[in-house]
C-alpha positions in Angstrom: -8.0 10.4 10.4 -7.8 6.7 10.9 -5.6 4.2 9.0 -8.4 3.0 6.7 -9.0 6.6 5.6 -5.3 7.2 5.0 -5.1 4.0 2.9 -8.1 5.1 0.8 -6.4 8.5 0.2 -3.2 6.8 -0.8 -5.1 4.6 -3.2 -6.7 7.6 -4.7 -3.3 9.3 -5.1 -2.0 6.2 -6.8 -5.0 6.2 -9.1 -4.4 9.9 -10.0 -0.6 9.8 -10.3 -0.2 6.4 -12.0 -3.7 5.9 -13.5 -4.2 2.6 -11.6 -7.6 1.1 -11.1 -8.6 0.9 -7.4 -9.4 -2.8 -7.7 -5.6 -3.6 -8.2 -4.7 -1.9 -4.9 -4.8 -3.2 -1.3 -3.0 -2.4 1.9 -0.4 -5.1 1.1 0.4 -3.8 -2.4 4.1 -2.9 -2.6 4.6 0.5 -4.4 7.6 -0.3 -6.6 7.6 -4.1 -6.7 3.9 -4.8 -7.3 3.1 -1.6 -9.3 6.3 -1.4 -11.3 6.7 2.2 -10.4 9.7 3.9 -11.9 11.6 6.8 -10.3 9.3 9.4 -12.1 6.2 7.6 -11.0 7.5 7.4 -7.4 8.5 11.1 -7.4 5.1 12.1 -8.7 3.4 9.9 -6.1 5.4 11.5 -3.2 4.4 15.0 -4.4 0.8 13.9 -4.6 0.9 12.4 -1.1 2.4 15.7 0.2 -0.4 17.6 -1.3 -3.2 15.2 -0.2 -1.9 15.0 3.4 -0.6 18.6 3.6 2.8 17.4 4.8 6.5 17.3 3.8 7.9 13.9 3.2 11.7 14.2 3.7 13.9 13.1 0.8 15.6 10.7 3.2 12.3 8.8 3.5 12.1 8.0 -0.2 14.1 4.8 -0.1 12.2 3.5 3.0 8.8 4.3 1.4 9.8 2.9 -2.1 10.1 -0.7 -0.6 6.9 -0.3 1.5 3.3 -1.5 1.1 0.4 0.9 1.0 -0.4 0.0 4.6 3.2 0.8 5.7 3.1 4.1 3.9 -0.2 4.8 5.7 1.5 4.1 9.0 4.4 6.4 8.0 2.1 9.3 7.1 0.1 8.9 10.3 3.4 9.1 12.3 4.5 12.1 10.3 1.3 13.9 10.9 1.4 13.2 14.6 5.0 14.6 14.9 
């Protein structure tokens, strides 16, 4: 799966978990800052991403991911899946 496919799946997860229109989302969208995600939104998103990508995102990664853009989260997931 290449980065563009991962980004699309993250955008779908955001749409599903936070009911956001795809038009508002790009690879440079910051999860918390741009989307005003609260802790519940963020936890729901992490669970959705774990399900979509069939992986376990460590709790320790939460802080790192919360400040990230969609593109950076895609990079993180690609690395996680390769490990």
